[in-house]
matplotlib code that plots the C-alpha trace (Angstrom):
import matplotlib.pyplot as plt

x = [-39.9, -36.2, -34.6, -32.9, -36.2, -37.8, -35.0, -35.3, -39.1, -38.7, -36.3, -38.6, -41.5, -39.4, -38.3, -41.9, -43.0, -40.8, -40.7, -37.1, -36.1, -34.6, -35.6, -38.4, -41.9, -44.2, -47.7, -50.4, -52.1, -48.9, -48.0, -51.4, -51.1, -47.7, -48.6, -51.6, -49.8, -49.0, -52.6, -54.9, -56.8, -60.1, -58.7, -56.9, -59.7, -60.7, -57.4, -56.2, -52.9, -50.2, -47.8, -45.5, -46.6, -44.6, -42.7, -41.5, -43.6, -45.7, -49.4, -52.7, -53.2, -56.3, -58.8, -59.9, -60.7, -59.6, -55.9, -53.4, -50.8, -47.5, -46.0, -42.3, -40.1, -38.7, -35.5, -34.9, -32.3, -34.9, -38.5, -40.6, -44.3, -46.3, -50.0, -51.2, -54.5, -55.9, -55.8, -51.9, -52.0, -51.2, -48.1, -47.0, -47.7, -45.7, -42.7, -42.8, -43.0, -40.1, -37.9, -39.0, -37.6, -34.3, -34.7, -32.8, -32.8, -33.8, -34.4, -37.7, -39.1, -37.6, -39.5, -42.7, -42.6, -42.2, -45.2, -47.3, -46.3, -47.3, -50.7, -49.9, -49.8, -52.6, -52.1, -54.9, -56.7, -57.3, -54.7, -53.7, -52.1, -49.3, -48.4, -45.2, -43.1, -39.4, -36.8, -37.1, -38.9, -42.5, -43.3, -46.1, -46.9, -47.7, -48.8, -46.4, -43.1, -40.8, -38.1, -39.9, -40.2, -43.4, -43.5, -46.6, -47.1, -49.9, -49.4, -50.4, -49.1, -47.3, -47.7, -45.2, -44.7, -46.6, -49.6, -49.7, -47.7, -45.7, -41.8, -40.0, -37.3, -37.5, -37.6, -37.6, -40.7, -42.9, -44.6, -42.8, -43.1, -40.8, -40.3, -42.1, -43.6, -43.4, -46.0, -44.5, -44.9, -46.0, -46.3, -43.9, -45.1, -42.7, -43.9, -44.6, -45.9]
y = [-74.8, -75.1, -78.6, -78.0, -77.2, -80.3, -82.5, -81.1, -81.5, -85.1, -85.8, -84.3, -86.4, -89.6, -88.9, -88.5, -91.7, -94.0, -94.7, -95.7, -92.1, -91.6, -88.3, -87.6, -87.6, -89.3, -88.0, -89.0, -91.5, -93.2, -93.5, -95.1, -97.6, -98.7, -98.8, -101.1, -103.5, -106.1, -106.6, -109.1, -107.3, -107.4, -105.2, -102.5, -100.1, -99.7, -99.5, -96.4, -95.1, -93.1, -91.5, -88.5, -84.9, -82.2, -81.5, -85.2, -86.0, -89.1, -88.2, -89.9, -89.5, -91.6, -92.5, -96.1, -99.0, -102.5, -102.2, -99.4, -99.2, -97.3, -95.8, -96.4, -93.8, -91.6, -91.1, -94.9, -96.8, -99.5, -99.8, -101.1, -100.9, -102.6, -103.0, -104.1, -104.6, -101.4, -103.1, -102.9, -99.1, -98.1, -100.3, -99.2, -95.5, -95.7, -97.2, -94.4, -91.8, -93.3, -93.4, -89.8, -88.9, -90.5, -93.9, -96.5, -100.2, -102.7, -99.8, -99.1, -102.5, -102.4, -99.2, -100.5, -103.8, -101.9, -99.7, -102.8, -104.5, -101.3, -101.1, -97.9, -99.4, -101.8, -104.8, -106.5, -109.3, -111.1, -112.1, -109.2, -109.6, -107.7, -107.9, -106.3, -105.9, -105.1, -104.5, -104.0, -100.8, -99.7, -99.3, -96.7, -97.6, -101.3, -100.8, -103.6, -103.9, -106.1, -107.7, -107.0, -109.9, -110.6, -111.2, -112.2, -112.3, -112.7, -111.0, -113.0, -111.1, -113.3, -116.5, -119.3, -122.8, -124.0, -121.8, -122.5, -125.7, -123.7, -123.8, -120.8, -121.0, -121.4, -124.9, -125.0, -123.4, -124.0, -121.2, -120.3, -117.8, -114.8, -112.9, -115.6, -114.6, -110.9, -108.3, -108.4, -112.2, -113.1, -116.1, -115.8, -117.3, -118.0, -117.1, -120.1, -122.2]
z = [-168.9, -169.3, -169.5, -166.2, -164.5, -166.1, -164.8, -161.3, -161.3, -162.5, -159.7, -157.1, -158.5, -158.4, -154.8, -153.6, -155.4, -153.4, -149.7, -150.2, -150.8, -147.4, -145.8, -148.3, -146.8, -149.2, -150.0, -147.5, -149.8, -150.6, -146.9, -146.3, -149.2, -147.9, -144.2, -144.7, -147.0, -144.4, -143.5, -145.1, -147.9, -145.9, -143.1, -145.1, -145.8, -142.1, -140.4, -138.6, -140.1, -138.5, -140.9, -141.2, -141.5, -143.4, -140.1, -140.0, -136.9, -136.6, -136.6, -137.4, -141.2, -141.4, -138.7, -138.5, -136.2, -135.4, -136.5, -136.3, -139.1, -139.0, -142.2, -142.9, -141.2, -144.0, -141.9, -141.5, -143.5, -144.6, -145.4, -142.5, -141.9, -139.2, -138.2, -134.8, -133.0, -131.4, -127.9, -128.1, -128.6, -125.0, -125.0, -128.4, -127.8, -124.5, -126.4, -129.0, -126.2, -124.3, -127.5, -128.1, -124.6, -125.6, -124.0, -126.0, -126.7, -124.0, -121.5, -123.4, -122.5, -119.0, -118.2, -119.9, -118.0, -114.7, -115.6, -116.5, -113.1, -111.3, -113.0, -114.8, -118.3, -119.3, -121.6, -123.6, -122.0, -125.4, -128.0, -130.3, -133.7, -135.5, -139.2, -140.6, -143.7, -143.6, -146.2, -150.0, -150.9, -151.6, -155.2, -155.5, -159.0, -158.3, -154.7, -153.6, -151.7, -153.7, -151.5, -148.2, -145.7, -143.8, -140.0, -138.1, -134.3, -131.8, -128.5, -125.5, -122.5, -119.9, -122.0, -121.4, -122.6, -119.5, -120.4, -124.1, -124.9, -127.4, -127.3, -126.0, -128.7, -132.5, -133.7, -137.5, -139.0, -136.0, -134.0, -130.8, -127.9, -127.8, -124.5, -122.5, -119.2, -120.0, -120.9, -124.5, -124.8, -128.3, -130.6, -133.6, -136.9, -139.7, -143.2, -145.4, -142.6]

ax = plt.figure().add_subplot(projection="3d")
ax.plot(x, y, z, "-o")
ax.set_aspect("equal")
plt.show()
């Protein structure tokens, strides 16, 4: 093998070993390892994982139950993975579908909230968790994401301060309700609590 070919091969290998290599679709096993990273260790082996196929489309790359994890989008500017309880799948899938149709920003929630109110989109009746990591980059060799920040939420559709006793605005490092009174209402938890 020529030196030039060896350099090119090494570059291709390096690009496929990092989720930070924008536009490169990492191998399936690497996408799975990164996607489940936000979960507590006990839930990682059984989670369903959605990642990116060779065509760049989001697809199920591992069946599972309990939690659904999304691999980092190789076209995105930053590393971001998230795992949510399976009861949130209709709401999350509808958001992905609307964005795929070109709906942007707050309009996604406006349409989903209308569909929930009309009974077309079902929300969970029990609390549902979401774990995420954002920023940094996934290191395939160590199986970690140095520099990434954790975020934890528990969805409680339509919750308010009156129904939970939790504030509706952040107050220091205390939990609080974001989007109170809406289908997307959730308790925010600050890491390090």
